N, C-alpha and C positions, 0 to 999 in steps of 0.2 A: 658528347651526346650519343655516341654510338652504343652506350650501355643500356640505354632505355629501350623499351619495347616501343615499336612504332605507334600502336594504338594508344598506349598511355601517354606518350609524347603529344600525339595529336589531340587527345581529350583535354589534357592539362593546358595545352597552349590555347585552345579554343575557349576553355573556361576563363582563362585569364586575359584573353585577347583584349577585352574592353575594361576589365576591372584594374589591372595592374597588380604589382607584387607588394605594394607598400606595407601591408600588414603582416607579411611573413617573417618568421625568425631569421631565415637565411638572408632576406633583404636587408634586415636591420644590422646584420653583422659586416655588411660591406662598407668600404671606404666611401667618402662623398663622390669621388670620381667615378667609381664602379656604379654607385646608385645612379648617378646621371646617365651613365652609358646604358644601363638596363632599362631605366625609364625611357630613354630614346628608342631602344629596341622595341619595347611595347608600344611606343607611339608609331613607329614605322610599321609594325605588324598590324595595328588597328586600321592603318591606312591602306594596306595592301589588299589586293583582291585575291580571291581564292584561285588556285591552290597556293597556300603560304608555305607549306612544307618544302617545296622546291626552292623557295626564295630565302629561307631562314639562314642558310650559310652566308649568303651575300649581305643580308641585314646585319649579321653579327660582325663581318668584316668591315663594313662601312662604319658601324658604331665604334668598333675598336680603334680604327684609324682616326676617326674624328676626336675621340676622348683620350687617346694615347694609352689604351689599356690593352692587354694581351687578349687575343681570341681565346687562348687557352683558359684564361681566368674567367671569361664570360661563359664558355661552355661548361666549365667546372661549376659555376654558379648554378646554371640551369639544371646540370646533373643533380646537384644537391638539393635543389628546390623541387624537382619533380620526383625524386626518389622518395622523399619523405611523405 
């Protein structure tokens, strides 16, 4: 996620904070386990108070451990999702 500009990441995250990613093409490409992990991340983000930027790494780590997916895969998903 370091490839994204901070402003773009913040804007995209806030736009999707309550909507979720279900309609995006990148989300539809994910495995069922990854979809569950990503939805869990969005759920945790929507429940988190501001500033969420400082908490996003911890949220990703918790979701990756809970769902048994790589943090790298989750970060790669967000990179692909936000770059487009």
